N, C-alpha and C positions, 0 to 999 in steps of 0.2 A: 433093599430089605429082603431077607429070605423068610417067607411066611408060608406055612402050609395051611390049606383050607380045612383039612381034616380036624375034627374036634379032639382027637386023641394026642396031638402033638403040641408042644410048646413053641412059642415064637422066638426067633433071634432077630432083634430089631436094631438096625443101624442105617446110616444115611451118608451118601457122598454127594457133594455138590459138583456136578459136571460142568455147569455153565459159568460158575464164578460170580453170578449175579443174585443168587437166592439168599435172602436174609433169613427166611423161615420156611420150613417144609413140614407138612403134616404126614404122619404115618398112623394108620393106613391112608394112602393117597385118595381113595374113593370116598372117604368119610369116616365116621366113628366106627369102631369095630368091637370085637370081643377079645381084647387082650387078656390072656389067661393068667391065673396065679402062677408065678414062677417064671414068667417070660423074661428073657435076658435082653438087657438094653446096653449097647456098647456106644459110648460117647467119646469122641476124639478130643485132642487138646484144644482145638479151635472151635469147639462146639459146646452147647449146653442143651439139655433136654428138659421139657416140662410135661409132666403127666397130667392129663385132664381125665377125671373119673367122675361119672354121674353129672357131667356138665360143669364141674368146678376144677380149678387148678389145685392139684394136691401138693406137688413138690417140684423143685428144680434139681437137676442132677448135673454134676460136673464131670470131668474126664474120668473114664474108667468103665468097668462092667458092673451093672446094677441088676438086682433081681426085683421085678415089679410084683406088687401084691394087689390083686383086685379080687372081686367076688366071683369071677368066672373060673370055675374049676373044669379041667378037661373031662369030657364025656358027660359028667353030671350036669354041666350047664346046658348041654344040648337037650337033655331029657326034661329039665325044669323049664326050658324056654319053649316047650311045645305050644302053650297058649298064645305065644307071640309069633307063631308060624316059624319056629326054630331060631328066631333072633333074640338073643338075650337082651333084656332091658338095661342091663348093667353096662352101659356104653363106655368105652375108654379109647383114648387116642393119645399119641405122643407128638408134641411139636418140637422139632429140632431147630435150634437157633444157631446161626452162623456168627461166631464172635470175632471173626477176622476184621481187619480194617478194609472198608470199601473205599477205594481211592479214586481220584480223578473224576468225581461226579461234577457235572457242569451245572452252573446256575447262570441266569441272565434275565434281563427284562424283555419279555415278549412284546410289551408295549412301552414306549418311553414314559418315565415317571416325571412328574412335575416338580420343579425346584425353583424357589424364589431367590434369585441371585441379587445381592445388594447393589451390584453395578450394572448388570445386564438385564435385570427384570426377570419375569417368569420365563424359564426355558425348560426344555424337556431333555432329559438325559437317558442314555442307554448305558448299562453296566453289565459286565460279564466276569466270570471267574470260575474257580473250581473249589471243591470242598471234600473232606474225608469224614466218614462216620463209622461208628462202631456200636453194636448193641452191648449195653452194660447192665441192663435190667430186663432179662428175657420175658419174664411173666408180665411186667408192666407193658412192654412193647407189644406182646401178643394180645393182651386184653384191650389196649387202647387203639391199636392200628390194624392188626392182622385180622382179629375176629375169628371167623370160621373158614377163612380162605384156605385152600389146599396148599398154596405156596404164595410167597410174597417176595417180590424182587425189588431191585433198586429202581426199576422203571415205575413200579407201583407207588413207592414212597417219594420218588424224586420230584414229581410235579408239585406236591403240597409243600415240601421243604423249600423248593425254589421260591414259592410265593412268600413263605415266611422270611426268607433271606432278603428278598427284594423289599418287603415292607419295612423290616428293621433297618435296612440300608437307607431307605428314604427318610426314616425318622432320624437316623444318626447324622446324615448330611444336613438336614434342616436344623438340628440343634447345634452343630459344631462348626459348620462351614458357612462363611459369609458369602464368598464368591468363588467360583471355580477357577478364577485367575490365580488363586493361591493353591491350586490342587497339586501342582508338580512336586514330586518328592515326598508325598504324603501317603502313598498307596500302602506301604508297610504298616504305618500307624493306623490307618483306616481299617485295614484287614484285622489287626489284633484287637482293636476296640469293638469292631463289629462281631468278631468271634465271641468276645466276652458277653455281649448283649444276647447273643443267640444261644448261649449255653443253657439258660433256663428254659427257653422254648423247646429245645431238643430234649432236655432232661425230663420234661413232662411225658415224653413217650418212651423213656428208657433208653435214649440214644445219647451218645457222646460225640460232640463235634470236635474232632481232634485237630483239624487244620481247616482254615478258610483263607483263600487268596482272591484278591481283586486283580484281574488281569487288564481290565480297561474300563474307563469311564469316558464315554464319547458324547460330546455336546453336538448340536446341529452344525451344519457346515458353515453357516454365517457366523456362529459363535467361535468356531475354530479359527476363522479368518481374523476375528477381532483379537483372539489370544496371540496369534502370530504377529499382528501389528504391534501389540503391546510389548512383545519380546524384543522386536526391532528397536522400539523407542527406548527401552531400558538399556540397550547396548550403546545407543547414541548418547544418552544422558551421562553415562560414565565415561566421559571423554578423556579424563585424566589417565585411566588405565589403558584406554585405547592408544593414546599418544605414547605412553611408556612402552607398550608392546611394539609399536612401530619403530621406536628409537632402538630397542634391543635388536630387532631384526636388521636395522641399518648397520649397527655396530658389527654384527656377525658377518654381514656382507663385506664390510671394510676389512675385517680381519682376514678374510679369505684371499684378498687381493693385495696384501702388503708384505709378502715374503716372510723373512724371519721375524720381523716385528709383528706381523699378523699371526705367525705361529705362536709367539709369546702370548698374545691376547687370547688366542684360542685355547692355549694351555691353561691360562688363568681361569677362563670361564669353565673349562672342563673340570678344574679342581673345585670350583664352587658348586657344580651341579649336584654331587652327592648330598651335600648339606641341604640344598634346596629341596631335593626329593625327600630326604629324611624328615624335614620339618613339616612337609605336607601330608605325610602318611599318618593315619590314626592308629593307635594301638588296638590290637584285636581284642574284642570283648571275650572274657572267659566263657567257656561253654556252660550253658545252664545245666544244672544238675537235674536229672530226670528221676522221678520216683522209682523205687525198686519194682521189678515186675511182680513181686510177690505181694504188693500192696495195691489197694483200690481206694477210691474216695467214698466215704459214707454219704449216701444221697440225702441224709437228714441233717447231720451236723457238719458235713464237708471236711472232716478230718481223715487222714490216712489211716487205714486199718488193714489187717491181714486179709488177703483175697479169699481165704477159705473160711472166714468168720461167718457164722450164722446170725450173730447179733453183734452190734457195734460195742466194743468194750468201753467206749467213752460216753455214749448217750443211751445205750441199751436198745437201739432200734433194730428191729428185725430187717435183715438184708434182702429178704424175699419180698420185693415191693409189688403189691397187687394193683394199686391205683394211687393217684395223687389228686389233691384238691386243685380245682381249676382256678381258684381265687388266689391262694397263697403258696401253692406248691408243696404243702405238707403231705408226707406219706400217710395214707389212710389205712386203718385196720380193716380186716375183712368184714363185709356187711355193715360198714359204718354209714349212718344216715347223715351225720353232720361232721364237719372238720373239727378236730379237737383243738386246733390252734386259733382259727378265725371264726368258727361257728357257721361257715358257709354250707348250705345244703349240697350234698353230693349229687342230687338229682338235677341241679341247675346247670345249664350249659353256659359257656362264656358268650357274652353278647357281642355281636358284630358291630363295629364302629361305622356309623353312617355319617357321611360328610354333610354338614348343615347347608353348604353352599351348592354343591353339584349333585348331592344325594347319592353319591357312589358308595358302594360297600367296601370296607377295608377290614383287614384281619383284627381280631380282638386285641386291644392294647395298643393299636397304632396311634401315633401322635400327629402325623401329617397325612393328608389325603394323597394317594398315588396319582390321582387324576388331575387335581387342580392345585395341589401344593398347600392348601389352607390347613391351618392348625385345627385339629379336631377337639 
């Protein structure tokens, strides 16, 4: 940011993220300032800017050059601010939001979570993975998470989001999985369903969870040994396939040692191989169609709308989201005391779930305790 301290010059406001980790950066960096009438704000394609004037969010700005309008006039403001020791009471600051995708953010269980397995009993699991996020509602994100911080990075938001992911992961396992013996080959399905469940949690803060992957779910060592033993037993139980495989290997050996006759057998088997491989290959699924880059999802009615729309053409909702109801997720009007959808008071905070058995605290809305695995 190029900014002159002299009262007779206008500001030229811009910001570059040199670290690649900053989600939001405040200008001026030292706190609120006296951004003057006519100041020029330059916003890049991967950014959005939010002007706070007199303590309130006034507007959000997209890519381009914008002229800011405040009550601070060059030179005149300095004269009128003499009773306040030269500092104008008309405070103003700009928050720059980074709209790029923040990728390869890691999540995992710092402590093992409890899981009631139908065959193995109560066990403790560790899980790890990665996720990607993007800011889609800058004003909502700043009001709900950033507050008055000068800068907000992936490290600041990561710890809380990891707790949310682990809590929902524990709930999902408790609802859908009977035993971890059936876990093999389900990582993709688990990842997709878990991402759907987390969409609302992230949306309350103006964030979009674009991707989530589960890279490992690790049971205790003794449980891993039991899984290995079960795998060996399943191979032995399918004795018919085992015998057929051995017979095929024996035929191949015999063909190799019988001269021309063996060559004929080998040729016949070679002609059969392409058909066998063709039968085993699955047809590739068509690539999923992605929404056009010029469209976004309305946070209220969930329909696709133009990205530059100030109001949703389908439900009429203003796209500048200031806050959301903690009970139903409805977008709230400025200064609303109660939610227009469910009547919930906007001053009430979501209640922490306390386990009736072990008295451990869990995130609001949790269905299973992370410590003892009991249903809440």
